[in-house]
N, CA, C and O atoms as CSV, one atom per row, in Angstrom:
chain,resi,resn,atom,element,x,y,z
A,1,ASP,N,N,109.639,53.754,89.630
A,1,ASP,CA,C,109.819,54.821,89.676
A,1,ASP,C,C,108.813,55.896,90.551
A,1,ASP,O,O,107.732,56.358,90.186
A,2,PRO,N,N,109.528,56.126,91.800
A,2,PRO,CA,C,108.841,57.161,92.565
A,2,PRO,C,C,108.127,58.472,92.129
A,2,PRO,O,O,106.964,58.829,92.317
A,3,ASP,N,N,109.318,59.178,91.393
A,3,ASP,CA,C,108.345,60.636,90.441
A,3,ASP,C,C,107.335,60.125,89.785
A,3,ASP,O,O,106.353,60.866,89.758
A,4,SER,N,N,107.194,58.806,89.078
A,4,SER,CA,C,106.214,58.797,88.625
A,4,SER,C,C,104.744,58.562,89.149
A,4,SER,O,O,103.652,58.879,88.677
A,5,VAL,N,N,105.185,57.758,90.523
A,5,VAL,CA,C,103.836,57.650,91.085
A,5,VAL,C,C,103.541,58.887,91.735
A,5,VAL,O,O,102.337,59.142,91.706
A,6,LEU,N,N,104.053,59.504,92.152
A,6,LEU,CA,C,104.003,60.655,92.731
A,6,LEU,C,C,103.405,61.921,91.770
A,6,LEU,O,O,102.876,62.953,92.183
A,7,GLU,N,N,103.595,61.617,90.692
A,7,GLU,CA,C,102.825,62.492,89.299
A,7,GLU,C,C,101.868,62.179,88.914
A,7,GLU,O,O,101.114,62.808,88.172
A,8,GLU,N,N,101.671,60.555,89.617
A,8,GLU,CA,C,100.066,59.917,88.787
A,8,GLU,C,C,99.068,60.147,90.326
A,8,GLU,O,O,97.921,60.591,90.287
A,9,LEU,N,N,99.503,59.902,91.118
A,9,LEU,CA,C,98.614,60.633,92.467
A,9,LEU,C,C,98.344,62.110,92.586
A,9,LEU,O,O,97.257,62.458,93.046
A,10,ARG,N,N,99.409,63.196,92.139
A,10,ARG,CA,C,98.872,64.378,91.875
A,10,ARG,C,C,97.726,64.328,90.668
A,10,ARG,O,O,96.574,64.730,90.829
A,11,ARG,N,N,98.176,63.838,89.593
A,11,ARG,CA,C,97.380,63.874,88.780
A,11,ARG,C,C,95.624,63.175,88.981
A,11,ARG,O,O,94.713,63.791,88.428
A,12,VAL,N,N,95.285,61.840,89.825
A,12,VAL,CA,C,93.957,61.711,89.732
A,12,VAL,C,C,93.613,62.457,91.342
A,12,VAL,O,O,92.410,62.374,91.590
A,13,LEU,N,N,94.349,63.091,92.358
A,13,LEU,CA,C,93.373,64.110,92.798
A,13,LEU,C,C,93.068,65.191,93.104
A,13,LEU,O,O,93.878,66.102,92.937
A,14,LYS,N,N,92.106,65.379,93.518
A,14,LYS,CA,C,91.392,66.976,93.112
A,14,LYS,C,C,92.623,67.456,93.311
A,14,LYS,O,O,93.701,66.956,93.635
A,15,PRO,N,N,92.050,69.073,92.918
A,15,PRO,CA,C,92.931,70.483,93.339
A,15,PRO,C,C,93.106,70.301,94.913
A,15,PRO,O,O,94.276,70.261,95.293
A,16,ASP,N,N,92.050,70.176,95.943
A,16,ASP,CA,C,92.490,70.186,96.983
A,16,ASP,C,C,92.821,69.081,97.839
A,16,ASP,O,O,93.100,69.145,99.036
A,17,GLY,N,N,92.763,68.074,97.117
A,17,GLY,CA,C,93.061,66.648,97.628
A,17,GLY,C,C,94.217,66.709,98.580
A,17,GLY,O,O,95.109,67.556,98.524
A,18,ILE,N,N,94.142,65.879,99.334
A,18,ILE,CA,C,94.979,65.706,100.219
A,18,ILE,C,C,95.521,64.085,100.061
A,18,ILE,O,O,94.735,63.149,99.911
A,19,LEU,N,N,97.302,63.896,100.133
A,19,LEU,CA,C,97.613,62.948,100.424
A,19,LEU,C,C,98.290,62.009,101.843
A,19,LEU,O,O,99.424,62.270,102.246
A,20,SER,N,N,97.637,61.172,102.349
A,20,SER,CA,C,98.308,61.255,103.480
A,20,SER,C,C,99.266,59.709,103.373
A,20,SER,O,O,98.906,58.733,102.716
A,21,PHE,N,N,100.260,59.779,104.011
A,21,PHE,CA,C,101.577,59.051,103.737
A,21,PHE,C,C,102.079,58.049,105.211
A,21,PHE,O,O,102.386,58.643,106.244
A,22,SER,N,N,102.103,56.952,105.164
A,22,SER,CA,C,103.198,56.434,106.243
A,22,SER,C,C,103.682,55.544,105.525
A,22,SER,O,O,103.232,55.034,104.499
A,23,ASP,N,N,104.991,55.284,106.302
A,23,ASP,CA,C,106.070,54.360,105.899
A,23,ASP,C,C,106.856,53.848,106.700
A,23,ASP,O,O,107.913,54.445,106.495
A,24,HIS,N,N,107.028,53.054,107.555
A,24,HIS,CA,C,107.703,52.435,108.667
A,24,HIS,C,C,108.967,52.232,108.181
A,24,HIS,O,O,109.762,52.341,109.115
A,25,HIS,N,N,109.645,51.930,106.905
A,25,HIS,CA,C,110.970,51.903,106.303
A,25,HIS,C,C,111.443,53.308,106.198
A,25,HIS,O,O,112.548,53.210,106.732
A,26,LEU,N,N,111.300,54.670,105.816
A,26,LEU,CA,C,111.631,55.641,106.172
A,26,LEU,C,C,111.245,56.332,106.806
A,26,LEU,O,O,110.059,56.422,107.123
A,27,LYS,N,N,112.566,57.344,107.344
A,27,LYS,CA,C,112.439,58.561,108.323
A,27,LYS,C,C,111.439,59.509,108.175
A,27,LYS,O,O,111.266,60.020,107.069
A,28,GLU,N,N,110.744,59.824,109.138
A,28,GLU,CA,C,110.097,61.301,108.597
A,28,GLU,C,C,110.378,61.930,107.718
A,28,GLU,O,O,109.720,61.907,106.677
A,29,ALA,N,N,111.678,62.842,107.925
A,29,ALA,CA,C,112.021,63.893,106.930
A,29,ALA,C,C,112.389,63.043,105.895
A,29,ALA,O,O,112.473,63.751,104.891
A,30,GLU,N,N,112.730,61.546,105.540
A,30,GLU,CA,C,113.395,61.554,104.585
A,30,GLU,C,C,111.629,61.340,103.407
A,30,GLU,O,O,111.650,61.461,102.182
A,31,ILE,N,N,110.574,61.080,104.081
A,31,ILE,CA,C,109.465,61.134,103.585
A,31,ILE,C,C,108.893,62.457,103.016
A,31,ILE,O,O,108.309,62.392,101.934
A,32,VAL,N,N,108.973,63.287,103.453
A,32,VAL,CA,C,108.598,64.650,103.643
A,32,VAL,C,C,109.615,65.015,102.462
A,32,VAL,O,O,109.247,65.109,101.291
A,33,SER,N,N,110.790,65.189,102.843
A,33,SER,CA,C,111.424,65.335,101.356
A,33,SER,C,C,111.152,64.855,100.381
A,33,SER,O,O,110.953,65.587,99.412
A,34,ARG,N,N,111.023,63.292,100.244
A,34,ARG,CA,C,111.045,62.650,98.699
A,34,ARG,C,C,109.554,63.321,98.164
A,34,ARG,O,O,109.636,63.722,97.003
A,35,VAL,N,N,108.519,63.470,98.654
A,35,VAL,CA,C,106.971,63.992,98.624
A,35,VAL,C,C,107.273,65.647,97.967
A,35,VAL,O,O,107.095,65.976,96.795
A,36,THR,N,N,107.614,66.252,98.733
A,36,THR,CA,C,107.800,67.542,98.303
A,36,THR,C,C,108.716,68.203,97.608
A,36,THR,O,O,108.676,69.350,97.165
A,37,GLU,N,N,109.864,67.085,97.521
A,37,GLU,CA,C,110.901,67.790,96.362
A,37,GLU,C,C,110.507,67.962,94.832
A,37,GLU,O,O,111.001,68.798,94.075
A,38,GLY,N,N,109.767,67.252,94.585
A,38,GLY,CA,C,109.477,67.670,92.858
A,38,GLY,C,C,108.694,68.774,92.758
A,38,GLY,O,O,108.354,69.284,91.691
A,39,GLY,N,N,108.326,69.253,94.114
A,39,GLY,CA,C,106.753,70.607,93.861
A,39,GLY,C,C,105.086,70.078,93.422
A,39,GLY,O,O,104.236,70.849,92.979
A,40,LEU,N,N,104.909,68.832,93.626
A,40,LEU,CA,C,103.679,68.781,93.493
A,40,LEU,C,C,102.549,68.628,94.802
A,40,LEU,O,O,101.329,68.775,94.876
A,41,PHE,N,N,103.647,68.245,95.804
A,41,PHE,CA,C,102.607,68.592,97.172
A,41,PHE,C,C,103.684,69.093,98.096
A,41,PHE,O,O,104.913,69.167,98.100
A,42,LYS,N,N,102.567,69.437,98.959
A,42,LYS,CA,C,103.463,70.418,99.941
A,42,LYS,C,C,102.900,70.036,101.428
A,42,LYS,O,O,101.702,69.752,101.435
A,43,LEU,N,N,103.554,69.984,102.656
A,43,LEU,CA,C,103.430,69.202,104.065
A,43,LEU,C,C,102.203,70.283,104.436
A,43,LEU,O,O,102.309,71.508,104.379
A,44,LEU,N,N,101.126,69.598,104.792
A,44,LEU,CA,C,100.173,69.876,105.542
A,44,LEU,C,C,100.266,69.888,106.917
A,44,LEU,O,O,100.230,70.949,107.541
A,45,GLU,N,N,100.422,68.436,107.640
A,45,GLU,CA,C,100.613,68.351,108.854
A,45,GLU,C,C,101.174,66.741,108.831
A,45,GLU,O,O,101.053,65.825,108.018
A,46,LYS,N,N,101.965,66.900,110.370
A,46,LYS,CA,C,102.641,65.749,110.756
A,46,LYS,C,C,102.107,65.108,111.634
A,46,LYS,O,O,101.984,65.890,112.576
A,47,SER,N,N,101.562,63.790,112.003
A,47,SER,CA,C,101.166,63.143,113.005
A,47,SER,C,C,101.828,62.335,113.403
A,47,SER,O,O,102.921,62.367,112.837
A,48,ARG,N,N,101.731,61.417,114.272
A,48,ARG,CA,C,102.548,60.420,115.061
A,48,ARG,C,C,103.380,59.767,113.796
A,48,ARG,O,O,104.527,60.098,113.498
A,49,LYS,N,N,102.494,58.659,113.023
A,49,LYS,CA,C,102.628,57.711,112.099
A,49,LYS,C,C,102.516,58.549,110.814
A,49,LYS,O,O,103.340,58.156,109.987
A,50,THR,N,N,101.844,59.470,110.420
A,50,THR,CA,C,101.519,59.947,109.183
A,50,THR,C,C,101.803,61.324,109.037
A,50,THR,O,O,101.692,62.251,109.839
A,51,CYS,N,N,102.311,61.275,107.502
A,51,CYS,CA,C,102.603,62.742,107.311
A,51,CYS,C,C,101.234,62.835,105.903
A,51,CYS,O,O,100.980,62.055,104.985
A,52,SER,N,N,100.582,64.214,106.333
A,52,SER,CA,C,99.699,64.499,105.203
A,52,SER,C,C,100.070,65.708,104.182
A,52,SER,O,O,100.401,66.837,104.542
A,53,PHE,N,N,99.951,65.256,102.839
A,53,PHE,CA,C,100.284,66.526,102.148
A,53,PHE,C,C,98.930,66.996,101.141
A,53,PHE,O,O,97.978,66.417,100.615
A,54,LEU,N,N,99.300,67.974,101.194
A,54,LEU,CA,C,98.326,69.224,100.362
A,54,LEU,C,C,98.461,69.065,98.494
A,54,LEU,O,O,99.575,69.136,97.975
A,55,CYS,N,N,97.608,68.919,97.918
A,55,CYS,CA,C,98.263,69.174,96.178
A,55,CYS,C,C,99.071,70.739,96.428
A,55,CYS,O,O,99.007,71.441,97.438
A,56,CYS,N,N,99.827,71.002,95.162
A,56,CYS,CA,C,100.071,72.342,95.206
A,56,CYS,C,C,99.800,72.725,94.055
A,56,CYS,O,O,99.514,71.805,93.288
A,57,ASP,N,N,99.772,74.137,93.470
A,57,ASP,CA,C,98.762,74.280,92.312
A,57,ASP,C,C,99.884,74.659,91.214
A,57,ASP,O,O,99.556,74.884,90.048
């Protein structure tokens, strides 16, 4: 369950923690949408192959 995984990642990251994510199976827009839609993370930056997200308060 992807939502449970994101909730657990948010739980174990420090308040100012950064989640970096790369998946060659999904499009970049799909990654950003899936990670940010629950309000647990916000997009910090995108590089060529990796998206980084900051924990939301």
